[in-house]
TORPA-952648 format. One record per atom (N, C-alpha, C): residue number from 0; residue in three letters; atom name; x, y, z. Coordinates in Angstrom, 3 decimals, decimal comma. Layout:
# TORPA-952648
<r><resi>NUM</resi><resn>ALA</resn><name>CA</name><xx>X</xx><yy>Y</yy><zz>Z</zz></r>
...
This chain:
# TORPA-952648
<r><resi>0</resi><resn>UNK</resn><name>N</name><xx>1,781</xx><yy>-1,104</yy><zz>-9,030</zz></r>
<r><resi>0</resi><resn>UNK</resn><name>CA</name><xx>2,938</xx><yy>-1,721</yy><zz>-9,640</zz></r>
<r><resi>0</resi><resn>UNK</resn><name>C</name><xx>4,080</xx><yy>-1,764</yy><zz>-8,626</zz></r>
<r><resi>1</resi><resn>UNK</resn><name>N</name><xx>4,692</xx><yy>-2,913</yy><zz>-8,529</zz></r>
<r><resi>1</resi><resn>UNK</resn><name>CA</name><xx>5,758</xx><yy>-3,079</yy><zz>-7,546</zz></r>
<r><resi>1</resi><resn>UNK</resn><name>C</name><xx>7,056</xx><yy>-2,411</yy><zz>-7,974</zz></r>
<r><resi>2</resi><resn>UNK</resn><name>N</name><xx>7,377</xx><yy>-2,547</yy><zz>-9,242</zz></r>
<r><resi>2</resi><resn>UNK</resn><name>CA</name><xx>8,645</xx><yy>-1,993</yy><zz>-9,719</zz></r>
<r><resi>2</resi><resn>UNK</resn><name>C</name><xx>8,388</xx><yy>-1,086</yy><zz>-10,906</zz></r>
<r><resi>3</resi><resn>UNK</resn><name>N</name><xx>8,630</xx><yy>0,187</yy><zz>-10,736</zz></r>
<r><resi>3</resi><resn>UNK</resn><name>CA</name><xx>8,551</xx><yy>1,118</yy><zz>-11,860</zz></r>
<r><resi>3</resi><resn>UNK</resn><name>C</name><xx>9,805</xx><yy>1,971</yy><zz>-11,835</zz></r>
<r><resi>4</resi><resn>UNK</resn><name>N</name><xx>10,464</xx><yy>2,053</yy><zz>-12,957</zz></r>
<r><resi>4</resi><resn>UNK</resn><name>CA</name><xx>11,706</xx><yy>2,825</yy><zz>-13,013</zz></r>
<r><resi>4</resi><resn>UNK</resn><name>C</name><xx>11,399</xx><yy>4,304</yy><zz>-13,019</zz></r>
<r><resi>5</resi><resn>UNK</resn><name>N</name><xx>12,199</xx><yy>5,043</yy><zz>-12,310</zz></r>
<r><resi>5</resi><resn>UNK</resn><name>CA</name><xx>12,146</xx><yy>6,488</yy><zz>-12,396</zz></r>
<r><resi>5</resi><resn>UNK</resn><name>C</name><xx>12,978</xx><yy>6,840</yy><zz>-13,620</zz></r>
<r><resi>6</resi><resn>UNK</resn><name>N</name><xx>12,297</xx><yy>7,182</yy><zz>-14,701</zz></r>
<r><resi>6</resi><resn>UNK</resn><name>CA</name><xx>12,987</xx><yy>7,424</yy><zz>-15,968</zz></r>
<r><resi>6</resi><resn>UNK</resn><name>C</name><xx>14,057</xx><yy>8,493</yy><zz>-15,820</zz></r>
<r><resi>7</resi><resn>UNK</resn><name>N</name><xx>13,788</xx><yy>9,527</yy><zz>-15,037</zz></r>
<r><resi>7</resi><resn>UNK</resn><name>CA</name><xx>14,781</xx><yy>10,578</yy><zz>-14,847</zz></r>
<r><resi>7</resi><resn>UNK</resn><name>C</name><xx>16,037</xx><yy>10,031</yy><zz>-14,180</zz></r>
<r><resi>8</resi><resn>UNK</resn><name>N</name><xx>15,850</xx><yy>9,166</yy><zz>-13,210</zz></r>
<r><resi>8</resi><resn>UNK</resn><name>CA</name><xx>16,990</xx><yy>8,573</yy><zz>-12,512</zz></r>
<r><resi>8</resi><resn>UNK</resn><name>C</name><xx>17,871</xx><yy>7,821</yy><zz>-13,499</zz></r>
<r><resi>9</resi><resn>UNK</resn><name>N</name><xx>17,232</xx><yy>7,001</yy><zz>-14,335</zz></r>
<r><resi>9</resi><resn>UNK</resn><name>CA</name><xx>17,991</xx><yy>6,194</yy><zz>-15,290</zz></r>
<r><resi>9</resi><resn>UNK</resn><name>C</name><xx>18,667</xx><yy>7,090</yy><zz>-16,322</zz></r>
<r><resi>10</resi><resn>UNK</resn><name>N</name><xx>17,981</xx><yy>8,128</yy><zz>-16,775</zz></r>
<r><resi>10</resi><resn>UNK</resn><name>CA</name><xx>18,550</xx><yy>9,015</yy><zz>-17,789</zz></r>
<r><resi>10</resi><resn>UNK</resn><name>C</name><xx>19,681</xx><yy>9,866</yy><zz>-17,213</zz></r>
<r><resi>11</resi><resn>UNK</resn><name>N</name><xx>19,482</xx><yy>10,344</yy><zz>-15,994</zz></r>
<r><resi>11</resi><resn>UNK</resn><name>CA</name><xx>20,502</xx><yy>11,197</yy><zz>-15,372</zz></r>
<r><resi>11</resi><resn>UNK</resn><name>C</name><xx>21,743</xx><yy>10,411</yy><zz>-14,969</zz></r>
<r><resi>12</resi><resn>UNK</resn><name>N</name><xx>21,571</xx><yy>9,119</yy><zz>-14,755</zz></r>
<r><resi>12</resi><resn>UNK</resn><name>CA</name><xx>22,678</xx><yy>8,291</yy><zz>-14,298</zz></r>
<r><resi>12</resi><resn>UNK</resn><name>C</name><xx>22,784</xx><yy>7,051</yy><zz>-15,193</zz></r>
<r><resi>13</resi><resn>UNK</resn><name>N</name><xx>23,423</xx><yy>7,180</yy><zz>-16,352</zz></r>
<r><resi>13</resi><resn>UNK</resn><name>CA</name><xx>23,483</xx><yy>6,063</yy><zz>-17,301</zz></r>
<r><resi>13</resi><resn>UNK</resn><name>C</name><xx>24,084</xx><yy>4,788</yy><zz>-16,711</zz></r>
<r><resi>14</resi><resn>UNK</resn><name>N</name><xx>24,946</xx><yy>4,914</yy><zz>-15,693</zz></r>
<r><resi>14</resi><resn>UNK</resn><name>CA</name><xx>25,563</xx><yy>3,717</yy><zz>-15,113</zz></r>
<r><resi>14</resi><resn>UNK</resn><name>C</name><xx>24,537</xx><yy>2,848</yy><zz>-14,397</zz></r>
<r><resi>15</resi><resn>UNK</resn><name>N</name><xx>23,365</xx><yy>3,399</yy><zz>-14,122</zz></r>
<r><resi>15</resi><resn>UNK</resn><name>CA</name><xx>22,316</xx><yy>2,631</yy><zz>-13,444</zz></r>
<r><resi>15</resi><resn>UNK</resn><name>C</name><xx>21,701</xx><yy>1,613</yy><zz>-14,401</zz></r>
<r><resi>16</resi><resn>UNK</resn><name>N</name><xx>21,739</xx><yy>1,877</yy><zz>-15,689</zz></r>
<r><resi>16</resi><resn>UNK</resn><name>CA</name><xx>21,028</xx><yy>1,051</yy><zz>-16,663</zz></r>
<r><resi>16</resi><resn>UNK</resn><name>C</name><xx>21,483</xx><yy>-0,402</yy><zz>-16,653</zz></r>
<r><resi>17</resi><resn>UNK</resn><name>N</name><xx>22,782</xx><yy>-0,662</yy><zz>-16,792</zz></r>
<r><resi>17</resi><resn>UNK</resn><name>CA</name><xx>23,260</xx><yy>-2,042</yy><zz>-16,887</zz></r>
<r><resi>17</resi><resn>UNK</resn><name>C</name><xx>22,969</xx><yy>-2,850</yy><zz>-15,622</zz></r>
<r><resi>18</resi><resn>UNK</resn><name>N</name><xx>23,318</xx><yy>-2,350</yy><zz>-14,436</zz></r>
<r><resi>18</resi><resn>UNK</resn><name>CA</name><xx>23,010</xx><yy>-3,133</yy><zz>-13,237</zz></r>
<r><resi>18</resi><resn>UNK</resn><name>C</name><xx>21,504</xx><yy>-3,358</yy><zz>-13,064</zz></r>
<r><resi>19</resi><resn>UNK</resn><name>N</name><xx>20,697</xx><yy>-2,360</yy><zz>-13,415</zz></r>
<r><resi>19</resi><resn>UNK</resn><name>CA</name><xx>19,242</xx><yy>-2,508</yy><zz>-13,286</zz></r>
<r><resi>19</resi><resn>UNK</resn><name>C</name><xx>18,752</xx><yy>-3,659</yy><zz>-14,151</zz></r>
<r><resi>20</resi><resn>UNK</resn><name>N</name><xx>19,255</xx><yy>-3,734</yy><zz>-15,371</zz></r>
<r><resi>20</resi><resn>UNK</resn><name>CA</name><xx>18,827</xx><yy>-4,787</yy><zz>-16,283</zz></r>
<r><resi>20</resi><resn>UNK</resn><name>C</name><xx>19,220</xx><yy>-6,162</yy><zz>-15,743</zz></r>
<r><resi>21</resi><resn>UNK</resn><name>N</name><xx>20,420</xx><yy>-6,276</yy><zz>-15,181</zz></r>
<r><resi>21</resi><resn>UNK</resn><name>CA</name><xx>20,854</xx><yy>-7,547</yy><zz>-14,597</zz></r>
<r><resi>21</resi><resn>UNK</resn><name>C</name><xx>19,941</xx><yy>-7,949</yy><zz>-13,441</zz></r>
<r><resi>22</resi><resn>UNK</resn><name>N</name><xx>19,572</xx><yy>-6,982</yy><zz>-12,626</zz></r>
<r><resi>22</resi><resn>UNK</resn><name>CA</name><xx>18,695</xx><yy>-7,265</yy><zz>-11,488</zz></r>
<r><resi>22</resi><resn>UNK</resn><name>C</name><xx>17,334</xx><yy>-7,740</yy><zz>-11,977</zz></r>
<r><resi>23</resi><resn>UNK</resn><name>N</name><xx>16,790</xx><yy>-7,072</yy><zz>-12,991</zz></r>
<r><resi>23</resi><resn>UNK</resn><name>CA</name><xx>15,482</xx><yy>-7,447</yy><zz>-13,530</zz></r>
<r><resi>23</resi><resn>UNK</resn><name>C</name><xx>15,521</xx><yy>-8,869</yy><zz>-14,066</zz></r>
<r><resi>24</resi><resn>UNK</resn><name>N</name><xx>16,572</xx><yy>-9,209</yy><zz>-14,797</zz></r>
<r><resi>24</resi><resn>UNK</resn><name>CA</name><xx>16,701</xx><yy>-10,561</yy><zz>-15,346</zz></r>
<r><resi>24</resi><resn>UNK</resn><name>C</name><xx>16,744</xx><yy>-11,589</yy><zz>-14,210</zz></r>
<r><resi>25</resi><resn>UNK</resn><name>N</name><xx>17,469</xx><yy>-11,276</yy><zz>-13,137</zz></r>
<r><resi>25</resi><resn>UNK</resn><name>CA</name><xx>17,536</xx><yy>-12,177</yy><zz>-11,976</zz></r>
<r><resi>25</resi><resn>UNK</resn><name>C</name><xx>16,162</xx><yy>-12,348</yy><zz>-11,334</zz></r>
<r><resi>26</resi><resn>UNK</resn><name>N</name><xx>15,418</xx><yy>-11,264</yy><zz>-11,222</zz></r>
<r><resi>26</resi><resn>UNK</resn><name>CA</name><xx>14,075</xx><yy>-11,337</yy><zz>-10,628</zz></r>
<r><resi>26</resi><resn>UNK</resn><name>C</name><xx>13,177</xx><yy>-12,216</yy><zz>-11,485</zz></r>
<r><resi>27</resi><resn>UNK</resn><name>N</name><xx>13,234</xx><yy>-12,037</yy><zz>-12,813</zz></r>
<r><resi>27</resi><resn>UNK</resn><name>CA</name><xx>12,404</xx><yy>-12,856</yy><zz>-13,709</zz></r>
<r><resi>27</resi><resn>UNK</resn><name>C</name><xx>12,771</xx><yy>-14,331</yy><zz>-13,571</zz></r>
<r><resi>28</resi><resn>UNK</resn><name>N</name><xx>14,070</xx><yy>-14,642</yy><zz>-13,496</zz></r>
<r><resi>28</resi><resn>UNK</resn><name>CA</name><xx>14,514</xx><yy>-16,037</yy><zz>-13,327</zz></r>
<r><resi>28</resi><resn>UNK</resn><name>C</name><xx>14,023</xx><yy>-16,598</yy><zz>-11,994</zz></r>
<r><resi>29</resi><resn>UNK</resn><name>N</name><xx>14,084</xx><yy>-15,762</yy><zz>-10,935</zz></r>
<r><resi>29</resi><resn>UNK</resn><name>CA</name><xx>13,603</xx><yy>-16,185</yy><zz>-9,625</zz></r>
<r><resi>29</resi><resn>UNK</resn><name>C</name><xx>12,115</xx><yy>-16,508</yy><zz>-9,675</zz></r>
<r><resi>30</resi><resn>UNK</resn><name>N</name><xx>11,347</xx><yy>-15,665</yy><zz>-10,346</zz></r>
<r><resi>30</resi><resn>UNK</resn><name>CA</name><xx>9,901</xx><yy>-15,884</yy><zz>-10,463</zz></r>
<r><resi>30</resi><resn>UNK</resn><name>C</name><xx>9,630</xx><yy>-17,216</yy><zz>-11,167</zz></r>
<r><resi>31</resi><resn>UNK</resn><name>N</name><xx>10,373</xx><yy>-17,488</yy><zz>-12,240</zz></r>
<r><resi>31</resi><resn>UNK</resn><name>CA</name><xx>10,186</xx><yy>-18,742</yy><zz>-12,981</zz></r>
<r><resi>31</resi><resn>UNK</resn><name>C</name><xx>10,477</xx><yy>-19,949</yy><zz>-12,090</zz></r>
<r><resi>32</resi><resn>UNK</resn><name>N</name><xx>11,576</xx><yy>-19,884</yy><zz>-11,322</zz></r>
<r><resi>32</resi><resn>UNK</resn><name>CA</name><xx>11,921</xx><yy>-20,985</yy><zz>-10,419</zz></r>
<r><resi>32</resi><resn>UNK</resn><name>C</name><xx>10,859</xx><yy>-21,161</yy><zz>-9,343</zz></r>
<r><resi>33</resi><resn>UNK</resn><name>N</name><xx>10,418</xx><yy>-20,047</yy><zz>-8,776</zz></r>
<r><resi>33</resi><resn>UNK</resn><name>CA</name><xx>9,404</xx><yy>-20,098</yy><zz>-7,723</zz></r>
<r><resi>33</resi><resn>UNK</resn><name>C</name><xx>8,100</xx><yy>-20,686</yy><zz>-8,248</zz></r>
<r><resi>34</resi><resn>UNK</resn><name>N</name><xx>7,729</xx><yy>-20,303</yy><zz>-9,449</zz></r>
<r><resi>34</resi><resn>UNK</resn><name>CA</name><xx>6,496</xx><yy>-20,817</yy><zz>-10,050</zz></r>
<r><resi>34</resi><resn>UNK</resn><name>C</name><xx>6,584</xx><yy>-22,334</yy><zz>-10,211</zz></r>
<r><resi>35</resi><resn>UNK</resn><name>N</name><xx>7,757</xx><yy>-22,831</yy><zz>-10,634</zz></r>
<r><resi>35</resi><resn>UNK</resn><name>CA</name><xx>7,944</xx><yy>-24,279</yy><zz>-10,787</zz></r>
<r><resi>35</resi><resn>UNK</resn><name>C</name><xx>7,809</xx><yy>-24,983</yy><zz>-9,435</zz></r>
<r><resi>36</resi><resn>UNK</resn><name>N</name><xx>8,429</xx><yy>-24,409</yy><zz>-8,398</zz></r>
<r><resi>36</resi><resn>UNK</resn><name>CA</name><xx>8,365</xx><yy>-24,999</yy><zz>-7,065</zz></r>
<r><resi>36</resi><resn>UNK</resn><name>C</name><xx>6,930</xx><yy>-25,008</yy><zz>-6,533</zz></r>
<r><resi>37</resi><resn>UNK</resn><name>N</name><xx>6,216</xx><yy>-23,928</yy><zz>-6,739</zz></r>
<r><resi>37</resi><resn>UNK</resn><name>CA</name><xx>4,839</xx><yy>-23,836</yy><zz>-6,265</zz></r>
<r><resi>37</resi><resn>UNK</resn><name>C</name><xx>3,959</xx><yy>-24,875</yy><zz>-6,948</zz></r>
<r><resi>38</resi><resn>UNK</resn><name>N</name><xx>4,274</xx><yy>-25,163</yy><zz>-8,201</zz></r>
<r><resi>38</resi><resn>UNK</resn><name>CA</name><xx>3,493</xx><yy>-26,144</yy><zz>-8,946</zz></r>
<r><resi>38</resi><resn>UNK</resn><name>C</name><xx>3,564</xx><yy>-27,527</yy><zz>-8,320</zz></r>
<r><resi>39</resi><resn>UNK</resn><name>N</name><xx>4,663</xx><yy>-27,843</yy><zz>-7,652</zz></r>
<r><resi>39</resi><resn>UNK</resn><name>CA</name><xx>4,855</xx><yy>-29,162</yy><zz>-7,049</zz></r>
<r><resi>39</resi><resn>UNK</resn><name>C</name><xx>4,453</xx><yy>-29,207</yy><zz>-5,581</zz></r>
<r><resi>40</resi><resn>UNK</resn><name>N</name><xx>4,100</xx><yy>-28,048</yy><zz>-5,023</zz></r>
<r><resi>40</resi><resn>UNK</resn><name>CA</name><xx>3,805</xx><yy>-27,983</yy><zz>-3,597</zz></r>
<r><resi>40</resi><resn>UNK</resn><name>C</name><xx>2,305</xx><yy>-27,978</yy><zz>-3,349</zz></r>
<r><resi>41</resi><resn>UNK</resn><name>N</name><xx>1,802</xx><yy>-28,953</yy><zz>-2,598</zz></r>
<r><resi>41</resi><resn>UNK</resn><name>CA</name><xx>0,380</xx><yy>-28,892</yy><zz>-2,260</zz></r>
<r><resi>41</resi><resn>UNK</resn><name>C</name><xx>0,133</xx><yy>-27,706</yy><zz>-1,332</zz></r>
<r><resi>42</resi><resn>UNK</resn><name>N</name><xx>-0,834</xx><yy>-26,891</yy><zz>-1,666</zz></r>
<r><resi>42</resi><resn>UNK</resn><name>CA</name><xx>-1,092</xx><yy>-25,698</yy><zz>-0,859</zz></r>
<r><resi>42</resi><resn>UNK</resn><name>C</name><xx>-2,559</xx><yy>-25,325</yy><zz>-0,978</zz></r>
<r><resi>43</resi><resn>UNK</resn><name>N</name><xx>-2,989</xx><yy>-24,466</yy><zz>-0,100</zz></r>
<r><resi>43</resi><resn>UNK</resn><name>CA</name><xx>-4,338</xx><yy>-23,932</yy><zz>-0,157</zz></r>
<r><resi>43</resi><resn>UNK</resn><name>C</name><xx>-4,518</xx><yy>-23,260</yy><zz>-1,518</zz></r>
<r><resi>44</resi><resn>UNK</resn><name>N</name><xx>-5,542</xx><yy>-23,649</yy><zz>-2,251</zz></r>
<r><resi>44</resi><resn>UNK</resn><name>CA</name><xx>-5,727</xx><yy>-23,155</yy><zz>-3,617</zz></r>
<r><resi>44</resi><resn>UNK</resn><name>C</name><xx>-5,909</xx><yy>-21,639</yy><zz>-3,685</zz></r>
<r><resi>45</resi><resn>UNK</resn><name>N</name><xx>-6,628</xx><yy>-21,051</yy><zz>-2,721</zz></r>
<r><resi>45</resi><resn>UNK</resn><name>CA</name><xx>-6,839</xx><yy>-19,600</yy><zz>-2,730</zz></r>
<r><resi>45</resi><resn>UNK</resn><name>C</name><xx>-5,503</xx><yy>-18,877</yy><zz>-2,519</zz></r>
<r><resi>46</resi><resn>UNK</resn><name>N</name><xx>-4,714</xx><yy>-19,357</yy><zz>-1,561</zz></r>
<r><resi>46</resi><resn>UNK</resn><name>CA</name><xx>-3,408</xx><yy>-18,742</yy><zz>-1,295</zz></r>
<r><resi>46</resi><resn>UNK</resn><name>C</name><xx>-2,503</xx><yy>-18,905</yy><zz>-2,504</zz></r>
<r><resi>47</resi><resn>UNK</resn><name>N</name><xx>-2,528</xx><yy>-20,085</yy><zz>-3,091</zz></r>
<r><resi>47</resi><resn>UNK</resn><name>CA</name><xx>-1,692</xx><yy>-20,342</yy><zz>-4,261</zz></r>
<r><resi>47</resi><resn>UNK</resn><name>C</name><xx>-2,077</xx><yy>-19,410</yy><zz>-5,409</zz></r>
<r><resi>48</resi><resn>UNK</resn><name>N</name><xx>-3,383</xx><yy>-19,222</yy><zz>-5,619</zz></r>
<r><resi>48</resi><resn>UNK</resn><name>CA</name><xx>-3,856</xx><yy>-18,344</yy><zz>-6,689</zz></r>
<r><resi>48</resi><resn>UNK</resn><name>C</name><xx>-3,377</xx><yy>-16,910</yy><zz>-6,448</zz></r>
<r><resi>49</resi><resn>UNK</resn><name>N</name><xx>-3,432</xx><yy>-16,462</yy><zz>-5,205</zz></r>
<r><resi>49</resi><resn>UNK</resn><name>CA</name><xx>-2,973</xx><yy>-15,112</yy><zz>-4,863</zz></r>
<r><resi>49</resi><resn>UNK</resn><name>C</name><xx>-1,488</xx><yy>-14,961</yy><zz>-5,161</zz></r>
<r><resi>50</resi><resn>UNK</resn><name>N</name><xx>-0,706</xx><yy>-15,967</yy><zz>-4,790</zz></r>
<r><resi>50</resi><resn>UNK</resn><name>CA</name><xx>0,739</xx><yy>-15,928</yy><zz>-5,048</zz></r>
<r><resi>50</resi><resn>UNK</resn><name>C</name><xx>0,992</xx><yy>-15,863</yy><zz>-6,554</zz></r>
<r><resi>51</resi><resn>UNK</resn><name>N</name><xx>0,291</xx><yy>-16,700</yy><zz>-7,314</zz></r>
<r><resi>51</resi><resn>UNK</resn><name>CA</name><xx>0,473</xx><yy>-16,694</yy><zz>-8,772</zz></r>
<r><resi>51</resi><resn>UNK</resn><name>C</name><xx>0,110</xx><yy>-15,340</yy><zz>-9,371</zz></r>
<r><resi>52</resi><resn>UNK</resn><name>N</name><xx>-0,980</xx><yy>-14,730</yy><zz>-8,887</zz></r>
<r><resi>52</resi><resn>UNK</resn><name>CA</name><xx>-1,389</xx><yy>-13,416</yy><zz>-9,400</zz></r>
<r><resi>52</resi><resn>UNK</resn><name>C</name><xx>-0,336</xx><yy>-12,358</yy><zz>-9,087</zz></r>
<r><resi>53</resi><resn>UNK</resn><name>N</name><xx>0,206</xx><yy>-12,396</yy><zz>-7,876</zz></r>
<r><resi>53</resi><resn>UNK</resn><name>CA</name><xx>1,242</xx><yy>-11,423</yy><zz>-7,505</zz></r>
<r><resi>53</resi><resn>UNK</resn><name>C</name><xx>2,520</xx><yy>-11,649</yy><zz>-8,294</zz></r>
<r><resi>54</resi><resn>UNK</resn><name>N</name><xx>2,884</xx><yy>-12,909</yy><zz>-8,505</zz></r>
<r><resi>54</resi><resn>UNK</resn><name>CA</name><xx>4,065</xx><yy>-13,208</yy><zz>-9,317</zz></r>
<r><resi>54</resi><resn>UNK</resn><name>C</name><xx>3,871</xx><yy>-12,726</yy><zz>-10,751</zz></r>
<r><resi>55</resi><resn>UNK</resn><name>N</name><xx>2,674</xx><yy>-12,935</yy><zz>-11,295</zz></r>
<r><resi>55</resi><resn>UNK</resn><name>CA</name><xx>2,399</xx><yy>-12,493</yy><zz>-12,662</zz></r>
<r><resi>55</resi><resn>UNK</resn><name>C</name><xx>2,501</xx><yy>-10,972</yy><zz>-12,766</zz></r>
<r><resi>56</resi><resn>UNK</resn><name>N</name><xx>1,992</xx><yy>-10,261</yy><zz>-11,760</zz></r>
<r><resi>56</resi><resn>UNK</resn><name>CA</name><xx>2,068</xx><yy>-8,799</yy><zz>-11,756</zz></r>
<r><resi>56</resi><resn>UNK</resn><name>C</name><xx>3,521</xx><yy>-8,336</yy><zz>-11,658</zz></r>
<r><resi>57</resi><resn>UNK</resn><name>N</name><xx>4,298</xx><yy>-8,984</yy><zz>-10,797</zz></r>
<r><resi>57</resi><resn>UNK</resn><name>CA</name><xx>5,712</xx><yy>-8,635</yy><zz>-10,640</zz></r>
<r><resi>57</resi><resn>UNK</resn><name>C</name><xx>6,470</xx><yy>-8,912</yy><zz>-11,934</zz></r>
<r><resi>58</resi><resn>UNK</resn><name>N</name><xx>6,177</xx><yy>-10,048</yy><zz>-12,545</zz></r>
<r><resi>58</resi><resn>UNK</resn><name>CA</name><xx>6,838</xx><yy>-10,411</yy><zz>-13,799</zz></r>
<r><resi>58</resi><resn>UNK</resn><name>C</name><xx>6,498</xx><yy>-9,390</yy><zz>-14,895</zz></r>
<r><resi>59</resi><resn>UNK</resn><name>N</name><xx>5,242</xx><yy>-8,979</yy><zz>-14,975</zz></r>
<r><resi>59</resi><resn>UNK</resn><name>CA</name><xx>4,831</xx><yy>-7,976</yy><zz>-15,969</zz></r>
<r><resi>59</resi><resn>UNK</resn><name>C</name><xx>5,559</xx><yy>-6,652</yy><zz>-15,725</zz></r>
<r><resi>60</resi><resn>UNK</resn><name>N</name><xx>5,659</xx><yy>-6,245</yy><zz>-14,449</zz></r>
<r><resi>60</resi><resn>UNK</resn><name>CA</name><xx>6,379</xx><yy>-5,018</yy><zz>-14,112</zz></r>
<r><resi>60</resi><resn>UNK</resn><name>C</name><xx>7,840</xx><yy>-5,109</yy><zz>-14,531</zz></r>
<r><resi>61</resi><resn>UNK</resn><name>N</name><xx>8,465</xx><yy>-6,251</yy><zz>-14,277</zz></r>
<r><resi>61</resi><resn>UNK</resn><name>CA</name><xx>9,877</xx><yy>-6,446</yy><zz>-14,621</zz></r>
<r><resi>61</resi><resn>UNK</resn><name>C</name><xx>10,079</xx><yy>-6,386</yy><zz>-16,134</zz></r>
<r><resi>62</resi><resn>UNK</resn><name>N</name><xx>9,177</xx><yy>-7,023</yy><zz>-16,868</zz></r>
<r><resi>62</resi><resn>UNK</resn><name>CA</name><xx>9,305</xx><yy>-7,019</yy><zz>-18,327</zz></r>
<r><resi>62</resi><resn>UNK</resn><name>C</name><xx>9,088</xx><yy>-5,612</yy><zz>-18,884</zz></r>
<r><resi>63</resi><resn>UNK</resn><name>N</name><xx>8,140</xx><yy>-4,881</yy><zz>-18,293</zz></r>
<r><resi>63</resi><resn>UNK</resn><name>CA</name><xx>7,899</xx><yy>-3,502</yy><zz>-18,721</zz></r>
<r><resi>63</resi><resn>UNK</resn><name>C</name><xx>9,132</xx><yy>-2,652</yy><zz>-18,436</zz></r>
<r><resi>64</resi><resn>UNK</resn><name>N</name><xx>9,715</xx><yy>-2,841</yy><zz>-17,276</zz></r>
<r><resi>64</resi><resn>UNK</resn><name>CA</name><xx>10,916</xx><yy>-2,101</yy><zz>-16,899</zz></r>
<r><resi>64</resi><resn>UNK</resn><name>C</name><xx>12,071</xx><yy>-2,444</yy><zz>-17,837</zz></r>
<r><resi>65</resi><resn>UNK</resn><name>N</name><xx>12,209</xx><yy>-3,714</yy><zz>-18,172</zz></r>
<r><resi>65</resi><resn>UNK</resn><name>CA</name><xx>13,237</xx><yy>-4,150</yy><zz>-19,116</zz></r>
<r><resi>65</resi><resn>UNK</resn><name>C</name><xx>13,071</xx><yy>-3,453</yy><zz>-20,461</zz></r>
<r><resi>66</resi><resn>UNK</resn><name>N</name><xx>11,834</xx><yy>-3,363</yy><zz>-20,933</zz></r>
<r><resi>66</resi><resn>UNK</resn><name>CA</name><xx>11,542</xx><yy>-2,699</yy><zz>-22,202</zz></r>
<r><resi>66</resi><resn>UNK</resn><name>C</name><xx>11,936</xx><yy>-1,232</yy><zz>-22,144</zz></r>
<r><resi>67</resi><resn>UNK</resn><name>N</name><xx>11,628</xx><yy>-0,582</yy><zz>-21,014</zz></r>
<r><resi>67</resi><resn>UNK</resn><name>CA</name><xx>11,975</xx><yy>0,831</yy><zz>-20,855</zz></r>
<r><resi>67</resi><resn>UNK</resn><name>C</name><xx>13,498</xx><yy>1,017</yy><zz>-20,823</zz></r>
<r><resi>68</resi><resn>UNK</resn><name>N</name><xx>14,198</xx><yy>0,101</yy><zz>-20,174</zz></r>
<r><resi>68</resi><resn>UNK</resn><name>CA</name><xx>15,663</xx><yy>0,178</yy><zz>-20,120</zz></r>
<r><resi>68</resi><resn>UNK</resn><name>C</name><xx>16,232</xx><yy>-0,005</yy><zz>-21,524</zz></r>
<r><resi>69</resi><resn>UNK</resn><name>N</name><xx>15,690</xx><yy>-0,982</yy><zz>-22,272</zz></r>
<r><resi>69</resi><resn>UNK</resn><name>CA</name><xx>16,149</xx><yy>-1,205</yy><zz>-23,650</zz></r>
<r><resi>69</resi><resn>UNK</resn><name>C</name><xx>15,952</xx><yy>0,055</yy><zz>-24,494</zz></r>
<r><resi>70</resi><resn>UNK</resn><name>N</name><xx>14,809</xx><yy>0,703</yy><zz>-24,323</zz></r>
<r><resi>70</resi><resn>UNK</resn><name>CA</name><xx>14,519</xx><yy>1,929</yy><zz>-25,082</zz></r>
<r><resi>70</resi><resn>UNK</resn><name>C</name><xx>15,524</xx><yy>3,028</yy><zz>-24,732</zz></r>
<r><resi>71</resi><resn>UNK</resn><name>N</name><xx>15,855</xx><yy>3,133</yy><zz>-23,461</zz></r>
<r><resi>71</resi><resn>UNK</resn><name>CA</name><xx>16,827</xx><yy>4,154</yy><zz>-23,039</zz></r>
<r><resi>71</resi><resn>UNK</resn><name>C</name><xx>18,218</xx><yy>3,858</yy><zz>-23,588</zz></r>
<r><resi>72</resi><resn>UNK</resn><name>N</name><xx>18,557</xx><yy>2,578</yy><zz>-23,660</zz></r>
<r><resi>72</resi><resn>UNK</resn><name>CA</name><xx>19,876</xx><yy>2,195</yy><zz>-24,161</zz></r>
<r><resi>72</resi><resn>UNK</resn><name>C</name><xx>20,030</xx><yy>2,520</yy><zz>-25,643</zz></r>
<r><resi>73</resi><resn>UNK</resn><name>N</name><xx>18,926</xx><yy>2,492</yy><zz>-26,394</zz></r>
<r><resi>73</resi><resn>UNK</resn><name>CA</name><xx>19,005</xx><yy>2,728</yy><zz>-27,832</zz></r>
<r><resi>73</resi><resn>UNK</resn><name>C</name><xx>18,905</xx><yy>4,213</yy><zz>-28,186</zz></r>
<r><resi>74</resi><resn>UNK</resn><name>N</name><xx>18,583</xx><yy>5,051</yy><zz>-27,203</zz></r>
<r><resi>74</resi><resn>UNK</resn><name>CA</name><xx>18,467</xx><yy>6,495</yy><zz>-27,478</zz></r>
<r><resi>74</resi><resn>UNK</resn><name>C</name><xx>19,826</xx><yy>7,116</yy><zz>-27,700</zz></r>
């Protein structure tokens, strides 16, 4: 996993939560834009598939991290 939050870090430092969430949202938006651009770009299919798989993994990590941040905010 590329991005995993250190739960202790977030809990020990509540000020980290808001900026972290903003960063995650920006990363997700970047992934969406990149995916759109890749769709219009002719490229080697194997390389393109690898990029899509890595983007999907990064996006899943970001969404999981977002969920964990939301859970911490409601505690």
